[in-house]
N, C-alpha and C positions, 0 to 999 in steps of 0.2 A: 502494500500498500502506498502511496504518496503522500508524503507530510504536506499539509498546506503550506508551509514555507516554501517548499520546493513545488508545488504546484504554482504558487502566487508568481514566484519568480519565474518558470517557464512561461506563465501567460504573459507575465509582464514583457519578457524578451519576444516573444511573437507578436505582442500588440507594436511593441515598440519597432520591431522589424518590418513589419505592414505600414507604418506611418513614416518610415526613414525615406523614402524617396517623396513623400510630398514634404515634410521636413526641410529637406535638402533643396528641394523647389523654391520654398519659401524662403529660405537663407539665402538663395540666389537672386530673389525676386522673381521669379517665375509666376508663381501663383497670383503673388500681387499685380504683375505686369495684365495676367488673364481677368483678373476682375477691374482693372482699370479700362480695359478695353469694351469689358462688358457695361462699363458704367458710361462709358463715352458712346457706344452704340445707343444705349438707352435715353442718353440725353440728345442723341442727333434725331432719335425717333419722335421724342418729346416737342422738338423744336421745329419740326417738318410738321405734325401733328397742330401746334399752335399756328402755324403760317398758314396751314390748309383752313382750320378754322375761321382765322382772322380773314382770309380772301374769301370765304363763302360769307361772312358776317358784312363784309365789304358790299359784295354782290347783292345781298339782301337788302342792305340801306340803299342802294341806288334804284331797286327795284320798288321799294315801299316809296320813295321821292317820286318816283314814274305815276304811282298810282296814287299818290296823293294831288300830284299834277292834273291827271285824268278827271279825279274827282271834283277836284275845283271848277275845272270846264264845265263838267256836267252839271254842277250845281249852279254856274253861272246861266248855264244855257236854259236849264229848267226853271231856274227864276226869272230870267227872262219871257219863256214862254207862259210862266203863269202871271207874269205882269201883262202881257198880251192878253192872254184869256181872260183877267179881270176887265182890261179897258175894251175889250169886245161885249163881253157881259153886258158891262154898264152904257155901250152904246144901244146895245139891243133893247135893255131894259128902259132906257129913255126914249129909244123910237115906239115902243111898243106902249107907252103909256099915254 
């Protein structure tokens, strides 16, 4: 039977041996460079998303302003038509009296 201290030591050695390549990579800065590259890619993706959203919002603002202008023209046209209709009704009413 293996004593706890022997088992613990052997397990520690196995764990340390399995982690050795990653520790060496970290010591050489390889792993951190990998994280930096991933973070840079994430930042680039986020920036592209922000630009895309801002572009769509700008396009939406242009469309809203166009609709506002069209609405103002239609309101003026209907207002003019309403005024003309009131004038015609007034004339007809005065003729029929």
